[in-house]
N, CA, C and O atoms as a GROMACS GRO file, in nm:
protein
  352
    1UNK      N    1   0.085  -0.117   0.000
    1UNK     CA    2   0.000   0.000   0.000
    1UNK      C    3   0.088   0.123   0.000
    1UNK      O    4   0.190   0.125   0.069
    2UNK      N    5   0.053   0.222  -0.074
    2UNK     CA    6   0.134   0.344  -0.086
    2UNK      C    7   0.127   0.423   0.043
    2UNK      O    8   0.026   0.423   0.114
    3UNK      N    9   0.237   0.492   0.072
    3UNK     CA   10   0.245   0.572   0.193
    3UNK      C   11   0.144   0.686   0.192
    3UNK      O   12   0.089   0.722   0.297
    4UNK      N   13   0.119   0.743   0.075
    4UNK     CA   14   0.031   0.859   0.067
    4UNK      C   15  -0.110   0.822   0.021
    4UNK      O   16  -0.181   0.907  -0.033
    5UNK      N   17  -0.151   0.700   0.041
    5UNK     CA   18  -0.285   0.656   0.006
    5UNK      C   19  -0.385   0.727   0.096
    5UNK      O   20  -0.379   0.715   0.219
    6UNK      N   21  -0.477   0.801   0.036
    6UNK     CA   22  -0.570   0.878   0.116
    6UNK      C   23  -0.704   0.809   0.134
    6UNK      O   24  -0.802   0.874   0.170
    7UNK      N   25  -0.712   0.680   0.109
    7UNK     CA   26  -0.836   0.609   0.132
    7UNK      C   27  -0.934   0.617   0.017
    7UNK      O   28  -1.052   0.592   0.038
    8UNK      N   29  -0.890   0.650  -0.101
    8UNK     CA   30  -0.980   0.660  -0.216
    8UNK      C   31  -1.048   0.528  -0.246
    8UNK      O   32  -1.163   0.526  -0.290
    9UNK      N   33  -0.980   0.419  -0.222
    9UNK     CA   34  -1.039   0.287  -0.244
    9UNK      C   35  -1.154   0.262  -0.149
    9UNK      O   36  -1.254   0.201  -0.186
   10UNK      N   37  -1.141   0.308  -0.027
   10UNK     CA   38  -1.247   0.294   0.072
   10UNK      C   39  -1.371   0.373   0.031
   10UNK      O   40  -1.484   0.327   0.050
   11UNK      N   41  -1.348   0.490  -0.025
   11UNK     CA   42  -1.461   0.572  -0.071
   11UNK      C   43  -1.532   0.503  -0.187
   11UNK      O   44  -1.654   0.507  -0.198
   12UNK      N   45  -1.453   0.439  -0.274
   12UNK     CA   46  -1.513   0.369  -0.387
   12UNK      C   47  -1.600   0.253  -0.337
   12UNK      O   48  -1.712   0.235  -0.382
   13UNK      N   49  -1.546   0.176  -0.244
   13UNK     CA   50  -1.619   0.061  -0.190
   13UNK      C   51  -1.746   0.108  -0.122
   13UNK      O   52  -1.852   0.048  -0.139
   14UNK      N   53  -1.736   0.216  -0.043
   14UNK     CA   54  -1.853   0.269   0.024
   14UNK      C   55  -1.958   0.316  -0.077
   14UNK      O   56  -2.077   0.291  -0.059
   15UNK      N   57  -1.913   0.382  -0.184
   15UNK     CA   58  -2.006   0.426  -0.288
   15UNK      C   59  -2.071   0.309  -0.359
   15UNK      O   60  -2.190   0.312  -0.389
   16UNK      N   61  -1.992   0.205  -0.387
   16UNK     CA   62  -2.047   0.086  -0.453
   16UNK      C   63  -2.148   0.018  -0.362
   16UNK      O   64  -2.253  -0.028  -0.409
   17UNK      N   65  -2.118   0.010  -0.234
   17UNK     CA   66  -2.210  -0.052  -0.138
   17UNK      C   67  -2.339   0.028  -0.130
   17UNK      O   68  -2.448  -0.029  -0.129
   18UNK      N   69  -2.326   0.161  -0.124
   18UNK     CA   70  -2.445   0.246  -0.120
   18UNK      C   71  -2.528   0.229  -0.247
   18UNK      O   72  -2.651   0.221  -0.240
   19UNK      N   73  -2.462   0.224  -0.361
   19UNK     CA   74  -2.534   0.203  -0.488
   19UNK      C   75  -2.606   0.069  -0.491
   19UNK      O   76  -2.719   0.060  -0.540
   20UNK      N   77  -2.542  -0.034  -0.438
   20UNK     CA   78  -2.605  -0.166  -0.433
   20UNK      C   79  -2.728  -0.164  -0.343
   20UNK      O   80  -2.832  -0.222  -0.376
   21UNK      N   81  -2.717  -0.097  -0.229
   21UNK     CA   82  -2.830  -0.089  -0.136
   21UNK      C   83  -2.946  -0.014  -0.200
   21UNK      O   84  -3.060  -0.059  -0.195
   22UNK      N   85  -2.916   0.101  -0.262
   22UNK     CA   86  -3.023   0.178  -0.326
   22UNK      C   87  -3.087   0.101  -0.442
   22UNK      O   88  -3.208   0.106  -0.460
   23UNK      N   89  -3.005   0.031  -0.518
   23UNK     CA   90  -3.059  -0.051  -0.627
   23UNK      C   91  -3.148  -0.163  -0.576
   23UNK      O   92  -3.253  -0.191  -0.633
   24UNK      N   93  -3.105  -0.226  -0.468
   24UNK     CA   94  -3.186  -0.334  -0.410
   24UNK      C   95  -3.319  -0.280  -0.357
   24UNK      O   96  -3.423  -0.343  -0.375
   25UNK      N   97  -3.314  -0.164  -0.292
   25UNK     CA   98  -3.437  -0.104  -0.240
   25UNK      C   99  -3.532  -0.071  -0.354
   25UNK      O  100  -3.652  -0.101  -0.346
   26UNK      N  101  -3.481  -0.011  -0.460
   26UNK     CA  102  -3.566   0.023  -0.574
   26UNK      C  103  -3.625  -0.104  -0.636
   26UNK      O  104  -3.743  -0.108  -0.670
   27UNK      N  105  -3.543  -0.207  -0.650
   27UNK     CA  106  -3.592  -0.334  -0.705
   27UNK      C  107  -3.701  -0.396  -0.620
   27UNK      O  108  -3.799  -0.449  -0.673
   28UNK      N  109  -3.685  -0.390  -0.490
   28UNK     CA  110  -3.785  -0.447  -0.399
   28UNK      C  111  -3.916  -0.369  -0.405
   28UNK      O  112  -4.024  -0.427  -0.410
   29UNK      N  113  -3.905  -0.237  -0.406
   29UNK     CA  114  -4.025  -0.155  -0.403
   29UNK      C  115  -4.106  -0.163  -0.532
   29UNK      O  116  -4.228  -0.149  -0.530
   30UNK      N  117  -4.039  -0.185  -0.643
   30UNK     CA  118  -4.111  -0.187  -0.771
   30UNK      C  119  -4.141  -0.328  -0.822
   30UNK      O  120  -4.199  -0.343  -0.930
   31UNK      N  121  -4.102  -0.429  -0.748
   31UNK     CA  122  -4.127  -0.567  -0.790
   31UNK      C  123  -4.273  -0.606  -0.759
   31UNK      O  124  -4.328  -0.566  -0.656
   32UNK      N  125  -4.334  -0.682  -0.849
   32UNK     CA  126  -4.473  -0.723  -0.828
   32UNK      C  127  -4.483  -0.843  -0.733
   32UNK      O  128  -4.497  -0.957  -0.778
   33UNK      N  129  -4.475  -0.818  -0.602
   33UNK     CA  130  -4.483  -0.924  -0.502
   33UNK      C  131  -4.588  -0.885  -0.398
   33UNK      O  132  -4.629  -0.769  -0.388
   34UNK      N  133  -4.629  -0.984  -0.322
   34UNK     CA  134  -4.723  -0.955  -0.214
   34UNK      C  135  -4.648  -0.883  -0.102
   34UNK      O  136  -4.525  -0.884  -0.099
   35UNK      N  137  -4.721  -0.822  -0.012
   35UNK     CA  138  -4.661  -0.751   0.101
   35UNK      C  139  -4.578  -0.844   0.188
   35UNK      O  140  -4.471  -0.807   0.236
   36UNK      N  141  -4.628  -0.965   0.210
   36UNK     CA  142  -4.557  -1.062   0.294
   36UNK      C  143  -4.422  -1.098   0.232
   36UNK      O  144  -4.320  -1.102   0.300
   37UNK      N  145  -4.425  -1.125   0.102
   37UNK     CA  146  -4.301  -1.160   0.032
   37UNK      C  147  -4.203  -1.043   0.034
   37UNK      O  148  -4.083  -1.061   0.053
   38UNK      N  149  -4.255  -0.923   0.014
   38UNK     CA  150  -4.169  -0.804   0.012
   38UNK      C  151  -4.107  -0.781   0.150
   38UNK      O  152  -3.988  -0.749   0.159
   39UNK      N  153  -4.185  -0.797   0.257
   39UNK     CA  154  -4.131  -0.779   0.392
   39UNK      C  155  -4.022  -0.881   0.422
   39UNK      O  156  -3.920  -0.847   0.483
   40UNK      N  157  -4.042  -1.005   0.378
   40UNK     CA  158  -3.940  -1.107   0.400
   40UNK      C  159  -3.814  -1.072   0.323
   40UNK      O  160  -3.702  -1.084   0.374
   41UNK      N  161  -3.831  -1.028   0.199
   41UNK     CA  162  -3.716  -0.992   0.116
   41UNK      C  163  -3.641  -0.873   0.178
   41UNK      O  164  -3.518  -0.872   0.181
   42UNK      N  165  -3.715  -0.775   0.227
   42UNK     CA  166  -3.653  -0.658   0.289
   42UNK      C  167  -3.573  -0.702   0.412
   42UNK      O  168  -3.460  -0.657   0.432
   43UNK      N  169  -3.631  -0.789   0.492
   43UNK     CA  170  -3.561  -0.839   0.611
   43UNK      C  171  -3.434  -0.914   0.575
   43UNK      O  172  -3.330  -0.895   0.637
   44UNK      N  173  -3.444  -1.000   0.473
   44UNK     CA  174  -3.327  -1.076   0.430
   44UNK      C  175  -3.217  -0.984   0.377
   44UNK      O  176  -3.100  -1.001   0.411
   45UNK      N  177  -3.256  -0.888   0.295
   45UNK     CA  178  -3.157  -0.794   0.240
   45UNK      C  179  -3.096  -0.708   0.351
   45UNK      O  180  -2.977  -0.679   0.348
   46UNK      N  181  -3.177  -0.667   0.447
   46UNK     CA  182  -3.126  -0.586   0.558
   46UNK      C  183  -3.019  -0.664   0.634
   46UNK      O  184  -2.915  -0.608   0.669
   47UNK      N  185  -3.044  -0.792   0.660
   47UNK     CA  186  -2.945  -0.875   0.729
   47UNK      C  187  -2.818  -0.888   0.645
   47UNK      O  188  -2.707  -0.877   0.697
   48UNK      N  189  -2.836  -0.910   0.516
   48UNK     CA  190  -2.721  -0.926   0.426
   48UNK      C  191  -2.635  -0.800   0.424
   48UNK      O  192  -2.513  -0.807   0.436
   49UNK      N  193  -2.700  -0.684   0.408
   49UNK     CA  194  -2.625  -0.559   0.401
   49UNK      C  195  -2.567  -0.520   0.537
   49UNK      O  196  -2.461  -0.457   0.542
   50UNK      N  197  -2.633  -0.556   0.644
   50UNK     CA  198  -2.577  -0.530   0.777
   50UNK      C  199  -2.448  -0.608   0.794
   50UNK      O  200  -2.350  -0.557   0.848
   51UNK      N  201  -2.447  -0.732   0.748
   51UNK     CA  202  -2.327  -0.815   0.757
   51UNK      C  203  -2.215  -0.757   0.670
   51UNK      O  204  -2.099  -0.753   0.712
   52UNK      N  205  -2.250  -0.713   0.549
   52UNK     CA  206  -2.149  -0.650   0.462
   52UNK      C  207  -2.095  -0.524   0.526
   52UNK      O  208  -1.975  -0.496   0.518
   53UNK      N  209  -2.181  -0.447   0.589
   53UNK     CA  210  -2.138  -0.325   0.657
   53UNK      C  211  -2.043  -0.356   0.772
   53UNK      O  212  -1.943  -0.288   0.790
   54UNK      N  213  -2.075  -0.460   0.849
   54UNK     CA  214  -1.986  -0.500   0.959
   54UNK      C  215  -1.850  -0.542   0.905
   54UNK      O  216  -1.746  -0.505   0.960
   55UNK      N  217  -1.852  -0.618   0.796
   55UNK     CA  218  -1.726  -0.662   0.736
   55UNK      C  219  -1.643  -0.542   0.688
   55UNK      O  220  -1.522  -0.538   0.707
   56UNK      N  221  -1.710  -0.445   0.627
   56UNK     CA  222  -1.643  -0.325   0.578
   56UNK      C  223  -1.578  -0.249   0.694
   56UNK      O  224  -1.462  -0.209   0.686
   57UNK      N  225  -1.655  -0.229   0.799
   57UNK     CA  226  -1.603  -0.156   0.915
   57UNK      C  227  -1.487  -0.232   0.979
   57UNK      O  228  -1.386  -0.172   1.017
   58UNK      N  229  -1.500  -0.364   0.990
   58UNK     CA  230  -1.393  -0.445   1.048
   58UNK      C  231  -1.265  -0.436   0.965
   58UNK      O  232  -1.156  -0.423   1.020
   59UNK      N  233  -1.281  -0.441   0.833
   59UNK     CA  234  -1.166  -0.431   0.744
   59UNK      C  235  -1.095  -0.297   0.762
   59UNK      O  236  -0.972  -0.291   0.770
   60UNK      N  237  -1.172  -0.189   0.768
   60UNK     CA  238  -1.113  -0.056   0.785
   60UNK      C  239  -1.049  -0.042   0.923
   60UNK      O  240  -0.946   0.024   0.937
   61UNK      N  241  -1.110  -0.102   1.025
   61UNK     CA  242  -1.052  -0.097   1.159
   61UNK      C  243  -0.919  -0.173   1.163
   61UNK      O  244  -0.824  -0.129   1.226
   62UNK      N  245  -0.914  -0.287   1.095
   62UNK     CA  246  -0.790  -0.364   1.089
   62UNK      C  247  -0.679  -0.284   1.020
   62UNK      O  248  -0.564  -0.285   1.064
   63UNK      N  249  -0.714  -0.216   0.913
   63UNK     CA  250  -0.616  -0.133   0.841
   63UNK      C  251  -0.568  -0.020   0.932
   63UNK      O  252  -0.448   0.010   0.936
   64UNK      N  253  -0.659   0.043   1.005
   64UNK     CA  254  -0.621   0.152   1.095
   64UNK      C  255  -0.529   0.100   1.205
   64UNK      O  256  -0.430   0.164   1.238
   65UNK      N  257  -0.561  -0.018   1.262
   65UNK     CA  258  -0.475  -0.076   1.365
   65UNK      C  259  -0.335  -0.102   1.312
   65UNK      O  260  -0.236  -0.075   1.379
   66UNK      N  261  -0.329  -0.154   1.190
   66UNK     CA  262  -0.200  -0.183   1.128
   66UNK      C  263  -0.119  -0.054   1.109
   66UNK      O  264   0.002  -0.052   1.136
   67UNK      N  265  -0.184   0.052   1.062
   67UNK     CA  266  -0.115   0.179   1.042
   67UNK      C  267  -0.069   0.238   1.175
   67UNK      O  268   0.040   0.295   1.184
   68UNK      N  269  -0.150   0.226   1.278
   68UNK     CA  270  -0.112   0.276   1.410
   68UNK      C  271   0.008   0.198   1.463
   68UNK      O  272   0.102   0.257   1.517
   69UNK      N  273   0.005   0.068   1.446
   69UNK     CA  274   0.117  -0.016   1.491
   69UNK      C  275   0.246   0.023   1.417
   69UNK      O  276   0.352   0.036   1.478
   70UNK      N  277   0.235   0.041   1.286
   70UNK     CA  278   0.352   0.080   1.206
   70UNK      C  279   0.405   0.215   1.251
   70UNK      O  280   0.526   0.233   1.264
   71UNK      N  281   0.316   0.310   1.275
   71UNK     CA  282   0.357   0.443   1.320
   71UNK      C  283   0.425   0.435   1.457
   71UNK      O  284   0.524   0.503   1.481
   72UNK      N  285   0.372   0.352   1.546
   72UNK     CA  286   0.431   0.336   1.679
   72UNK      C  287   0.571   0.277   1.669
   72UNK      O  288   0.663   0.319   1.739
   73UNK      N  289   0.586   0.178   1.582
   73UNK     CA  290   0.718   0.117   1.562
   73UNK      C  291   0.818   0.219   1.508
   73UNK      O  292   0.932   0.225   1.553
   74UNK      N  293   0.774   0.298   1.412
   74UNK     CA  294   0.862   0.401   1.355
   74UNK      C  295   0.900   0.505   1.460
   74UNK      O  296   1.014   0.552   1.465
   75UNK      N  297   0.804   0.541   1.544
   75UNK     CA  298   0.832   0.638   1.650
   75UNK      C  299   0.935   0.582   1.748
   75UNK      O  300   1.025   0.653   1.792
   76UNK      N  301   0.921   0.453   1.783
   76UNK     CA  302   1.019   0.389   1.872
   76UNK      C  303   1.158   0.389   1.809
   76UNK      O  304   1.257   0.418   1.875
   77UNK      N  305   1.163   0.356   1.680
   77UNK     CA  306   1.292   0.355   1.610
   77UNK      C  307   1.354   0.495   1.606
   77UNK      O  308   1.474   0.511   1.627
   78UNK      N  309   1.272   0.595   1.578
   78UNK     CA  310   1.322   0.733   1.573
   78UNK      C  311   1.372   0.777   1.710
   78UNK      O  312   1.475   0.843   1.721
   79UNK      N  313   1.299   0.741   1.815
   79UNK     CA  314   1.341   0.776   1.950
   79UNK      C  315   1.472   0.707   1.984
   79UNK      O  316   1.560   0.767   2.047
   80UNK      N  317   1.485   0.583   1.945
   80UNK     CA  318   1.609   0.509   1.971
   80UNK      C  319   1.727   0.571   1.897
   80UNK      O  320   1.835   0.585   1.953
   81UNK      N  321   1.704   0.609   1.771
   81UNK     CA  322   1.810   0.674   1.692
   81UNK      C  323   1.848   0.808   1.754
   81UNK      O  324   1.966   0.842   1.760
   82UNK      N  325   1.750   0.883   1.798
   82UNK     CA  326   1.776   1.013   1.859
   82UNK      C  327   1.856   0.995   1.988
   82UNK      O  328   1.948   1.072   2.017
   83UNK      N  329   1.820   0.894   2.064
   83UNK     CA  330   1.892   0.867   2.189
   83UNK      C  331   2.038   0.829   2.161
   83UNK      O  332   2.128   0.873   2.231
   84UNK      N  333   2.060   0.748   2.059
   84UNK     CA  334   2.195   0.708   2.022
   84UNK      C  335   2.278   0.831   1.982
   84UNK      O  336   2.395   0.843   2.019
   85UNK      N  337   2.218   0.920   1.907
   85UNK     CA  338   2.288   1.040   1.860
   85UNK      C  339   2.321   1.133   1.976
   85UNK      O  340   2.426   1.197   1.975
   86UNK      N  341   2.235   1.141   2.076
   86UNK     CA  342   2.262   1.231   2.188
   86UNK      C  343   2.369   1.176   2.280
   86UNK      O  344   2.432   1.253   2.352
   87UNK      N  345   2.392   1.046   2.280
   87UNK     CA  346   2.495   0.984   2.364
   87UNK      C  347   2.634   1.004   2.306
   87UNK      O  348   2.733   0.990   2.378
   88UNK      N  349   2.643   1.035   2.180
   88UNK     CA  350   2.774   1.047   2.113
   88UNK      C  351   2.848   1.168   2.155
   88UNK      O  352   2.959   1.192   2.107
   0.00000   0.00000   0.00000
């Protein structure tokens, strides 16, 4: 991953997910089904998209943790180098 990656990929995924949700909602609302069938479909889709949302958030949290860990390691290394230089 590039050092200067500003999360554009995350925005794309979020936009794609939002587009999929809106498309699914439009499809459900305009489909010729009974109310019972539509309610079941809405419930099923809501569960599906909730799971996808959880996965998305978990993925982004994992990436953030990794970046924080990397930054902490770099800070430790920089502090160690600075300490070595001051002892000279």
